[in-house]
C-alpha positions as CSV (number, residue, x, y, z in Angstrom):
1,M,-2.1,87.7,50.5
2,A,0.4,89.0,48.0
3,L,-0.3,91.8,45.5
4,E,0.9,91.4,41.9
5,T,1.2,94.3,39.5
6,N,0.9,93.6,35.7
7,V,1.5,96.3,33.1
8,S,-1.6,96.2,30.9
9,N,-0.9,99.1,28.6
10,L,2.1,101.2,27.8
11,K,2.0,104.4,25.8
12,L,4.7,106.9,24.6
13,Q,3.5,110.5,24.5
14,L,5.6,113.2,22.8
15,K,4.7,116.9,23.4
16,Y,5.7,119.5,20.8
17,N,6.1,123.3,20.9
18,Y,4.0,124.9,18.2
19,G,5.1,128.5,19.1
20,V,3.1,131.2,20.9
21,D,-0.4,132.6,20.4
22,D,-1.4,136.2,20.1
23,S,-1.5,136.5,23.9
24,G,2.0,135.1,24.4
25,N,0.9,131.7,25.6
26,V,2.9,128.7,24.5
27,I,1.0,126.3,22.2
28,T,1.8,122.7,22.8
29,K,0.4,119.6,21.1
30,S,1.0,116.0,21.8
31,K,1.1,112.7,19.9
32,T,0.6,109.4,21.7
33,Y,1.9,106.1,20.4
34,S,0.1,103.0,21.9
35,N,1.1,99.3,22.3
36,I,4.7,100.0,23.4
37,N,6.5,96.9,24.5
38,N,7.0,97.1,28.2
39,A,10.2,94.9,28.0
40,V,12.3,97.7,26.5
41,T,14.3,100.0,28.7
42,D,13.6,103.6,29.4
43,Q,16.7,104.6,27.3
44,V,15.3,102.7,24.3
45,K,11.9,104.5,24.7
46,Y,13.7,107.8,24.9
47,D,15.8,107.0,21.8
48,V,12.7,106.1,19.8
49,A,11.0,109.3,20.9
50,I,14.1,111.4,19.7
51,A,14.1,109.5,16.4
52,I,10.4,110.2,15.9
53,A,10.8,113.9,16.9
54,A,13.6,114.3,14.3
55,L,11.0,113.7,11.6
56,Q,8.7,116.4,12.9
57,A,8.7,120.1,12.0
58,H,8.2,121.3,15.5
59,A,10.5,121.2,18.5
60,L,10.1,118.3,21.0
61,E,9.4,119.6,24.5
62,E,8.6,116.5,26.6
63,V,8.6,112.7,26.5
64,H,6.1,110.9,28.7
65,V,5.6,107.2,29.3
66,I,2.0,106.5,30.3
67,Q,1.5,103.1,32.0
68,D,-1.7,101.4,33.1
69,N,-1.2,98.8,35.8
70,L,-3.5,95.9,36.7
71,L,-3.3,95.1,40.4
72,L,-4.1,91.4,41.3
73,N,-4.5,89.9,44.7
74,V,-2.9,86.5,44.5
């Protein structure tokens, strides 16, 4: 039997640097955007993340793509 993988949900998560606290620990916060089209390339996803981050007051630290897969036995 063959296994088929379908992407059921794709999210783009941007992590921002909010500075440091009193103890010197880095404060990071994230914003997640859901319902991302899985047909677009990774470069397009990254370009969109950079464009969104340009509108923010805090520095962008990381860009994550979160993907849920549905495994089907066909």
